[in-house]
C-alpha positions as MATLAB code, in Angstrom:
seq = 'MFFMIRTNTIRLHEAWGGFPNADITNSFLGGYKPTKVYGPARLLRLLYDGAPGAEGIAEDPSNLHGCYWFAEDEIRSIKDWLDSDLKKDSLDRVTYLNRMAIALRNELRQQLAICRNWSPRFDFFARLTVPPQKSVVGLVGTVRGQRVYDSNNPRYPSVSTKDTKLSGGLKQYVINFKMPANSSGMNWIQDALSFDLLYR';
ca = [
       0.934  -19.822    0.781;
      -1.539  -17.774   -1.234;
      -4.897  -16.737    0.187;
      -8.019  -16.089   -1.837;
      -9.398  -13.169    0.129;
     -13.112  -13.635    0.781;
     -15.216  -10.471    1.067;
     -18.834   -9.437    1.371;
     -20.445   -6.090    0.623;
     -21.991   -4.379    3.658;
     -23.564   -1.019    4.451;
     -21.387    2.107    4.431;
     -22.025    2.933    8.108;
     -20.942   -0.599    9.029;
     -17.699   -0.259    7.094;
     -16.719    3.328    7.829;
     -19.114    4.873   10.350;
     -20.029    7.768    8.051;
     -18.913    9.256    4.770;
     -15.164    9.078    4.004;
     -13.347   12.362    3.333;
     -12.427   13.594   -0.115;
      -8.831   12.329    0.079;
     -10.035    8.789    0.624;
     -12.846    8.998   -1.905;
     -10.502   10.406   -4.557;
      -7.974    7.629   -3.994;
     -10.349    5.178   -5.709;
     -10.840    4.714   -9.443;
     -14.517    4.114  -10.154;
     -15.671    4.258   -6.540;
     -15.449    1.804   -3.657;
     -17.490   -0.927   -1.973;
     -18.128   -0.988    1.758;
     -16.762   -4.436    2.558;
     -16.220   -7.052    5.231;
     -12.933   -8.876    4.714;
     -12.837  -12.399    6.130;
      -9.831  -14.299    7.388;
      -7.577  -15.907    6.619;
      -6.222  -12.841    4.844;
      -2.897  -11.046    4.771;
      -2.661   -7.364    3.947;
       0.455   -5.215    3.776;
       1.112   -1.532    4.399;
       4.307    0.114    3.142;
       6.049    2.275    5.744;
       8.448    5.208    5.563;
      10.830    5.928    8.482;
      10.946    9.742    8.187;
      14.465   10.127    6.770;
      15.050   12.508    3.843;
      14.247   11.115    0.400;
      16.159   11.673   -2.805;
      14.924   15.284   -2.912;
      16.551   15.978    0.441;
      13.200   16.605    2.166;
      11.968   14.581    5.130;
       8.259   13.966    5.699;
       6.435   12.628    8.740;
       7.020    8.903    9.306;
       4.245    6.547    8.276;
       1.492    5.747   10.760;
       1.470    2.010   11.471;
      -2.298    2.081   11.897;
      -2.922    4.168    8.787;
      -5.815    3.172    6.555;
      -4.253    2.106    3.222;
      -3.517   -1.634    2.893;
      -2.923   -3.992   -0.026;
      -3.192   -7.782   -0.503;
       0.166   -9.423    0.167;
      -0.409  -11.898   -2.639;
      -0.782   -9.124   -5.195;
       2.419   -7.477   -4.015;
       4.297  -10.773   -4.179;
       2.933  -11.446   -7.660;
       4.578   -8.181   -8.774;
       7.842   -9.399   -7.215;
       7.510  -12.727   -9.078;
       6.930  -10.898  -12.375;
      10.057   -8.768  -11.822;
      11.982  -11.835  -10.761;
      11.261  -13.656  -14.008;
      12.374  -10.591  -15.980;
      15.632  -10.105  -14.024;
      16.590  -13.743  -14.284;
      16.832  -13.373  -18.068;
      20.053  -11.418  -17.492;
      21.904  -14.188  -15.555;
      22.932  -11.787  -12.809;
      25.130  -12.597   -9.812;
      23.330  -12.626   -6.471;
      24.467   -9.179   -5.291;
      23.588   -7.482   -8.552;
      20.249   -9.276   -8.683;
      19.307   -8.121   -5.149;
      20.345   -4.529   -5.849;
      18.297   -4.391   -9.050;
      15.317   -6.065   -7.429;
      15.377   -3.587   -4.526;
      15.102   -0.700   -6.981;
      12.681   -2.349   -9.399;
      10.237   -3.524   -6.746;
      10.101   -0.158   -5.016;
       9.560    1.624   -8.328;
       6.867   -0.786   -9.492;
       5.000   -0.681   -6.198;
       5.048    3.117   -6.187;
       3.667    2.998   -9.718;
       0.863    0.496   -9.142;
      -0.076    1.721   -5.657;
       0.155    5.368   -6.757;
       1.940    6.573   -3.631;
       3.157   10.145   -4.189;
       6.778   10.778   -3.318;
       5.870   13.577   -0.933;
       3.566   11.207    0.947;
       6.248    8.523    1.321;
       9.631    9.516   -0.141;
      10.981    5.998    0.459;
       9.709    2.510    1.346;
      11.798    1.340    4.328;
       9.596   -1.217    6.073;
       6.221   -2.845    5.806;
       3.554   -3.894    8.242;
       1.528   -7.082    7.877;
      -2.116   -7.371    8.967;
      -3.001  -11.037    9.346;
      -6.731  -11.593    9.750;
      -7.162  -14.989   11.464;
      -9.644  -17.643   10.271;
     -13.194  -17.006   11.514;
     -12.329  -13.310   12.087;
     -12.824  -10.196    9.928;
     -12.166   -6.514    9.400;
     -14.302   -3.946    7.633;
     -13.402   -1.136    5.252;
     -13.633    0.277    1.760;
     -12.346   -1.762   -1.166;
     -11.694   -0.726   -4.753;
      -9.110    0.052   -7.398;
      -6.321    2.558   -6.759;
      -6.680    5.752   -8.816;
      -3.581    7.095  -10.565;
      -1.808   10.061   -8.960;
       0.909   12.532   -9.872;
       4.397   11.601   -8.692;
       4.190   14.637   -6.393;
       1.013   15.888   -4.802;
       0.632   19.339   -6.372;
      -1.011   20.656   -3.193;
       2.231   20.246   -1.214;
       4.041   23.628   -0.999;
       7.352   22.017    0.066;
       8.053   20.993   -3.512;
       7.734   24.350   -5.334;
       9.927   23.374   -8.271;
       7.813   20.373   -9.179;
       5.500   20.838  -12.120;
       1.845   19.950  -11.630;
       2.164   18.202  -14.996;
       4.843   15.753  -13.788;
       4.648   12.066  -14.672;
       1.603   10.243  -13.447;
       1.645    7.072  -11.336;
      -0.701    4.548  -12.895;
      -2.379    2.939   -9.888;
      -4.544   -0.055  -10.758;
      -4.081   -2.429   -7.808;
      -6.849   -3.167   -5.339;
      -6.690   -1.295   -2.046;
      -8.300   -2.037    1.301;
      -8.940    1.181    3.224;
      -9.446    0.336    6.896;
     -10.523    2.634    9.742;
      -9.140    1.061   12.930;
     -11.321    3.358   15.027;
     -14.337    1.340   13.988;
     -15.474   -1.038   16.759;
     -15.536   -3.874   14.272;
     -11.774   -3.340   13.711;
     -10.711   -2.974   17.352;
      -9.028   -6.393   17.344;
      -7.324   -5.672   14.030;
      -4.577   -3.570   15.587;
      -3.490   -6.654   17.564;
      -3.106   -8.578   14.310;
      -0.517   -6.163   12.893;
       3.117   -7.223   12.688;
       5.171   -4.096   12.229;
       8.700   -2.965   11.401;
       9.454   -5.718    8.928;
      12.323   -4.882    6.594;
      11.249   -4.129    3.050;
      13.964   -6.523    1.856;
      11.954   -9.464    3.196;
       9.588   -9.008    0.254;
      12.199  -10.228   -2.207;
      15.001  -12.059   -0.372;
];
């Protein structure tokens, strides 16, 4: 089932409780709107389990109640687009699943602009399901492109600050669960769902 997410612009102090920090502000392309998000709505957050990535470096595991969320329907539309492309090759089931696992992770990293030293891998996802007649508040706007590696991270000294850029471009919902208006939201989060469920 696909949800058309209904939103309404509100005042900044109602959505965030103050001014967001530079990291959050800089994650948007063209600014953000303080927003109330009405249910029914389903948002996803990609999670990393803390194991070493391809570079052999482990980062801190993702925070389940972190602030960056994305519309499930948009993520599934990316999966559907990849699916139509892969099916042109008449692959057997095992090969199809292996290629989809790689392609979907790569495309989501690209469109969500998640630096590899923020989340070296995507292992799980959390789902925030806002019930009908309920809402959460936050900042909504387009994801700004980022470098593949955050150049401010000293743990990756061999990485050039001119490395390939991640495009961004999807809509993000940045939610502060410390806001009183979002206190119920933590109870609406279903966590530790296998990433594979997005395409199987």
